[in-house]
LONU-547632 format. One record per residue (C-alpha): residue in three letters; y, x, z. Coordinates in nm, 2 decimals. Layout:
BEGIN
+------+--------+--------+--------+
! code !      Y !      X !      Z !
+------+--------+--------+--------+
!  ALA !      Y !      X !      Z !
...
+------+--------+--------+--------+
//
This chain:
BEGIN
+------+--------+--------+--------+
! code !      Y !      X !      Z !
+------+--------+--------+--------+
!  UNK !   5.21 !   6.47 !   0.55 !
!  UNK !   5.06 !   6.61 !   0.23 !
!  UNK !   4.73 !   6.44 !   0.30 !
!  UNK !   4.91 !   6.10 !   0.34 !
!  UNK !   5.09 !   6.15 !   0.01 !
!  UNK !   4.76 !   6.26 !  -0.16 !
!  UNK !   4.58 !   5.96 !  -0.02 !
!  UNK !   4.86 !   5.73 !  -0.14 !
!  UNK !   4.84 !   5.88 !  -0.49 !
!  UNK !   4.46 !   5.84 !  -0.49 !
!  UNK !   4.49 !   5.48 !  -0.37 !
!  UNK !   4.73 !   5.41 !  -0.65 !
!  UNK !   4.48 !   5.57 !  -0.90 !
!  UNK !   4.20 !   5.35 !  -0.76 !
!  UNK !   4.43 !   5.04 !  -0.79 !
!  UNK !   4.50 !   5.11 !  -1.16 !
!  UNK !   4.12 !   5.12 !  -1.22 !
!  UNK !   4.08 !   4.79 !  -1.04 !
!  UNK !   4.37 !   4.64 !  -1.24 !
!  UNK !   4.20 !   4.76 !  -1.56 !
!  UNK !   3.88 !   4.57 !  -1.46 !
!  UNK !   4.08 !   4.26 !  -1.37 !
!  UNK !   4.26 !   4.28 !  -1.70 !
!  UNK !   3.93 !   4.29 !  -1.89 !
!  UNK !   3.79 !   4.00 !  -1.69 !
!  UNK !   4.10 !   3.79 !  -1.77 !
!  UNK !   4.08 !   3.89 !  -2.14 !
!  UNK !   3.71 !   3.78 !  -2.14 !
!  UNK !   3.82 !   3.44 !  -2.01 !
!  UNK !   4.11 !   3.42 !  -2.25 !
!  UNK !   3.90 !   3.50 !  -2.56 !
!  UNK !   3.63 !   3.24 !  -2.47 !
!  UNK !   3.82 !   3.00 !  -2.70 !
!  UNK !   4.11 !   2.76 !  -2.69 !
!  UNK !   4.36 !   2.76 !  -2.54 !
!  UNK !   4.37 !   3.14 !  -2.52 !
!  UNK !   4.23 !   3.20 !  -2.86 !
!  UNK !   4.34 !   2.97 !  -3.14 !
!  UNK !   4.47 !   3.20 !  -3.42 !
!  UNK !   4.32 !   3.49 !  -3.61 !
!  UNK !   4.64 !   3.67 !  -3.56 !
!  UNK !   4.56 !   3.68 !  -3.19 !
!  UNK !   4.22 !   3.84 !  -3.27 !
!  UNK !   4.40 !   4.10 !  -3.48 !
!  UNK !   4.64 !   4.18 !  -3.19 !
!  UNK !   4.36 !   4.19 !  -2.93 !
!  UNK !   4.15 !   4.42 !  -3.15 !
!  UNK !   4.44 !   4.66 !  -3.20 !
!  UNK !   4.52 !   4.67 !  -2.84 !
!  UNK !   4.16 !   4.72 !  -2.74 !
!  UNK !   4.13 !   5.00 !  -3.00 !
!  UNK !   4.42 !   5.20 !  -2.85 !
!  UNK !   4.31 !   5.12 !  -2.49 !
!  UNK !   3.96 !   5.25 !  -2.56 !
!  UNK !   4.10 !   5.55 !  -2.74 !
!  UNK !   4.33 !   5.63 !  -2.44 !
!  UNK !   4.03 !   5.58 !  -2.21 !
!  UNK !   3.88 !   5.89 !  -2.36 !
!  UNK !   4.16 !   6.10 !  -2.21 !
!  UNK !   4.09 !   5.96 !  -1.86 !
!  UNK !   3.72 !   6.05 !  -1.90 !
!  UNK !   3.81 !   6.40 !  -2.00 !
!  UNK !   4.04 !   6.44 !  -1.70 !
!  UNK !   3.77 !   6.31 !  -1.46 !
!  UNK !   3.53 !   6.56 !  -1.61 !
!  UNK !   3.78 !   6.84 !  -1.57 !
!  UNK !   3.86 !   6.74 !  -1.21 !
!  UNK !   3.50 !   6.74 !  -1.10 !
!  UNK !   3.44 !   7.08 !  -1.27 !
!  UNK !   3.75 !   7.24 !  -1.11 !
!  UNK !   3.67 !   7.10 !  -0.77 !
!  UNK !   3.31 !   7.22 !  -0.79 !
!  UNK !   3.42 !   7.57 !  -0.91 !
!  UNK !   3.67 !   7.59 !  -0.62 !
!  UNK !   3.40 !   7.50 !  -0.37 !
!  UNK !   3.57 !   7.18 !  -0.25 !
!  UNK !   3.28 !   6.94 !  -0.31 !
!  UNK !   3.00 !   6.86 !  -0.08 !
!  UNK !   2.70 !   6.63 !  -0.09 !
!  UNK !   2.63 !   6.34 !   0.16 !
!  UNK !   2.27 !   6.46 !   0.21 !
!  UNK !   2.36 !   6.83 !   0.25 !
!  UNK !   2.23 !   6.92 !  -0.10 !
!  UNK !   2.42 !   7.13 !  -0.35 !
!  UNK !   2.65 !   6.91 !  -0.55 !
!  UNK !   2.60 !   7.12 !  -0.86 !
!  UNK !   2.33 !   6.92 !  -1.04 !
!  UNK !   2.49 !   6.58 !  -0.96 !
!  UNK !   2.83 !   6.69 !  -1.08 !
!  UNK !   2.68 !   6.83 !  -1.40 !
!  UNK !   2.50 !   6.51 !  -1.46 !
!  UNK !   2.82 !   6.32 !  -1.41 !
!  UNK !   3.01 !   6.55 !  -1.65 !
!  UNK !   2.74 !   6.51 !  -1.91 !
!  UNK !   2.77 !   6.13 !  -1.88 !
!  UNK !   3.15 !   6.15 !  -1.90 !
!  UNK !   3.13 !   6.37 !  -2.21 !
!  UNK !   2.89 !   6.12 !  -2.37 !
!  UNK !   3.11 !   5.82 !  -2.27 !
!  UNK !   3.41 !   6.00 !  -2.43 !
!  UNK !   3.23 !   6.03 !  -2.76 !
!  UNK !   3.14 !   5.66 !  -2.74 !
!  UNK !   3.50 !   5.57 !  -2.68 !
!  UNK !   3.61 !   5.75 !  -2.99 !
!  UNK !   3.35 !   5.57 !  -3.19 !
!  UNK !   3.43 !   5.24 !  -3.03 !
!  UNK !   3.80 !   5.28 !  -3.09 !
!  UNK !   3.74 !   5.36 !  -3.46 !
!  UNK !   3.50 !   5.07 !  -3.50 !
!  UNK !   3.75 !   4.83 !  -3.34 !
!  UNK !   4.02 !   4.96 !  -3.57 !
!  UNK !   3.79 !   4.89 !  -3.87 !
!  UNK !   3.74 !   4.53 !  -3.74 !
!  UNK !   4.11 !   4.48 !  -3.70 !
!  UNK !   4.18 !   4.62 !  -4.05 !
!  UNK !   3.91 !   4.39 !  -4.20 !
!  UNK !   4.10 !   4.08 !  -4.09 !
!  UNK !   4.45 !   4.20 !  -4.16 !
!  UNK !   4.50 !   3.93 !  -4.43 !
!  UNK !   4.32 !   3.65 !  -4.26 !
!  UNK !   4.53 !   3.35 !  -4.15 !
!  UNK !   4.46 !   3.03 !  -3.95 !
!  UNK !   4.41 !   2.80 !  -4.25 !
!  UNK !   4.49 !   2.80 !  -4.61 !
!  UNK !   4.77 !   2.54 !  -4.55 !
!  UNK !   4.95 !   2.80 !  -4.34 !
!  UNK !   4.97 !   3.06 !  -4.62 !
!  UNK !   5.34 !   3.14 !  -4.69 !
!  UNK !   5.30 !   3.08 !  -5.06 !
!  UNK !   5.13 !   2.74 !  -5.01 !
!  UNK !   5.39 !   2.64 !  -4.74 !
!  UNK !   5.67 !   2.73 !  -4.99 !
!  UNK !   5.51 !   2.52 !  -5.26 !
!  UNK !   5.48 !   2.23 !  -5.01 !
!  UNK !   5.84 !   2.26 !  -4.91 !
!  UNK !   5.94 !   2.28 !  -5.28 !
!  UNK !   5.66 !   2.08 !  -5.46 !
!  UNK !   5.85 !   2.08 !  -5.79 !
!  UNK !   6.04 !   2.32 !  -6.01 !
!  UNK !   6.42 !   2.32 !  -6.02 !
!  UNK !   6.41 !   2.15 !  -6.36 !
!  UNK !   6.19 !   1.87 !  -6.23 !
!  UNK !   6.41 !   1.82 !  -5.93 !
!  UNK !   6.73 !   1.80 !  -6.14 !
!  UNK !   6.56 !   1.53 !  -6.36 !
!  UNK !   6.48 !   1.31 !  -6.07 !
!  UNK !   6.71 !   1.02 !  -6.01 !
!  UNK !   6.97 !   1.07 !  -5.73 !
!  UNK !   6.89 !   0.85 !  -5.43 !
!  UNK !   7.06 !   0.52 !  -5.47 !
!  UNK !   7.07 !   0.53 !  -5.86 !
!  UNK !   6.92 !   0.22 !  -6.01 !
!  UNK !   6.90 !   0.37 !  -6.36 !
!  UNK !   6.60 !   0.59 !  -6.32 !
!  UNK !   6.56 !   0.66 !  -6.69 !
!  UNK !   6.90 !   0.81 !  -6.75 !
!  UNK !   6.97 !   1.18 !  -6.78 !
!  UNK !   7.12 !   1.34 !  -6.48 !
!  UNK !   7.49 !   1.40 !  -6.51 !
!  UNK !   7.68 !   1.70 !  -6.37 !
!  UNK !   7.81 !   1.49 !  -6.09 !
!  UNK !   7.45 !   1.41 !  -5.99 !
!  UNK !   7.36 !   1.78 !  -5.97 !
!  UNK !   7.67 !   1.86 !  -5.77 !
!  UNK !   7.61 !   1.56 !  -5.53 !
!  UNK !   7.25 !   1.69 !  -5.47 !
!  UNK !   7.39 !   2.04 !  -5.39 !
!  UNK !   7.63 !   1.88 !  -5.13 !
!  UNK !   7.37 !   1.66 !  -4.98 !
+------+--------+--------+--------+
//
């Protein structure tokens, strides 16, 4: 019964790794351009998520390294060709250690890329200050001086009733 549970747990671990690959494959397709990539804010979000994912990957690599070492030390590893597993396990551990260092550097680099574009937006017209100026293209004083819709005397000074009517409209 224990072996069945252990195998089910290992199968689940393998499925997570396959899902990770599939997620990266889908991300590659999505970031190829529109429609999956149309705003710089999306790039910002993707970079941030990649940075934390890669940073977290370092822990998985450490745990794989540790597992192989513990299993080797306990004498629970063999070799398909009947050789001692020591040198192959040690090579794998060296590679895992190097990959862990690379993930830390990659996570830091991705974070720097994300930070570099933190103020970038889609186009200048979408800048909040510019949008506000487009929605309100004149000062309050200029707006009050404008004739009320329907007034024929465009040159007259606005009256208090005009200002109140504008507020109610």
